[in-house]
C-alpha positions in Angstrom: 32.4 -18.9 -25.1 28.8 -20.2 -25.3 26.1 -20.3 -22.7 22.9 -22.0 -23.5 19.9 -21.9 -21.1 17.0 -24.3 -21.1 14.2 -25.3 -18.8 11.9 -22.3 -19.0 8.2 -22.5 -19.5 4.8 -21.7 -18.2 4.0 -22.7 -14.6 1.3 -22.0 -12.1 1.9 -20.0 -9.0 3.4 -22.2 -6.3 5.0 -24.4 -8.9 8.6 -25.2 -9.6 11.0 -25.1 -12.6 14.6 -26.0 -13.0 16.7 -24.0 -15.4 20.0 -25.3 -16.8 22.9 -23.4 -18.4 25.3 -25.4 -20.5 28.6 -23.7 -20.9 31.4 -24.3 -23.4 34.4 -22.6 -24.8 36.2 -21.9 -21.6 37.4 -23.5 -18.4 34.0 -23.6 -16.6 35.4 -24.6 -13.2 37.5 -21.4 -13.1 34.6 -18.9 -13.2 31.8 -17.8 -10.9 28.5 -18.0 -12.6 25.4 -15.9 -12.2 21.7 -15.9 -13.1 20.0 -12.6 -14.0 16.4 -11.9 -15.0 14.6 -9.2 -16.9 10.9 -8.7 -16.6 9.0 -6.7 -19.2 9.6 -3.0 -18.8 12.2 -3.5 -16.1 15.9 -3.5 -15.9 17.9 -6.7 -15.8 18.5 -7.7 -12.2 20.9 -10.1 -10.5 19.1 -13.2 -9.1 21.9 -15.4 -7.8 25.6 -16.1 -7.9 27.7 -19.2 -7.3 31.5 -19.3 -6.8 33.7 -21.3 -9.1 33.9 -24.3 -6.8 30.3 -24.0 -5.7 31.0 -23.4 -2.1 29.7 -19.8 -1.9 26.4 -18.5 -3.1 24.5 -15.2 -3.1 20.7 -14.6 -3.5 18.7 -11.5 -4.1 16.3 -11.0 -1.2 13.3 -11.5 -3.5 14.3 -15.1 -4.2 16.0 -16.1 -1.0 14.6 -19.3 0.4 12.8 -20.2 -2.8 15.6 -20.5 -5.4 18.7 -22.6 -5.3 21.7 -22.2 -7.6 24.1 -25.2 -8.1 26.7 -26.3 -10.5 28.3 -29.5 -11.9 31.8 -28.7 -13.0 32.2 -32.1 -14.5 29.2 -31.3 -16.8 30.0 -27.6 -17.4 26.5 -26.8 -16.3 24.9 -24.4 -13.8 21.4 -24.9 -12.5 18.7 -22.7 -11.0 16.0 -24.6 -9.0 13.0 -22.3 -8.6 10.3 -23.3 -6.1 7.2 -21.6 -4.8 7.1 -19.5 -7.9 5.2 -16.3 -7.9 3.8 -14.2 -10.8 6.4 -11.6 -10.1 9.1 -14.1 -11.0 7.9 -13.9 -14.6 10.9 -12.8 -16.7 13.5 -13.9 -19.2 16.3 -15.6 -17.2 19.9 -15.2 -18.4 23.0 -17.2 -17.5 26.1 -15.0 -17.2 29.8 -15.5 -17.0 32.1 -12.5 -16.9 31.7 -10.7 -20.1 29.3 -13.2 -21.7 25.5 -13.7 -21.7 23.3 -16.6 -22.7 20.3 -16.1 -25.0 17.8 -16.3 -22.2 14.9 -18.6 -21.4 11.4 -17.3 -20.7 9.7 -18.2 -17.4 6.1 -17.3 -17.0 4.2 -17.8 -13.8 0.5 -17.6 -14.3 -2.7 -19.4 -13.5 
């Protein structure tokens, strides 16, 4: 199983980023996928979840209305569209499948 995140970077408050997580080594369409994040000095927290077929999603209250999770089962990829970014969204963002983590991608929101 391999999960490889990309798309992080430095963005100004109010800006947008789109994270991608390319999955391999398992039947992607059979698993729900999640994004977590971990800010400096804080515990890792669940940001959002998407069901295996993409029909059901969950969002933490802190990102609801600003972030959108989606997936393309044909491309074995899950996405996180992040809009209206705030400095408090600064963290390392991790892709997660049951029992497996990606390496993370840094998102920094700063002027």
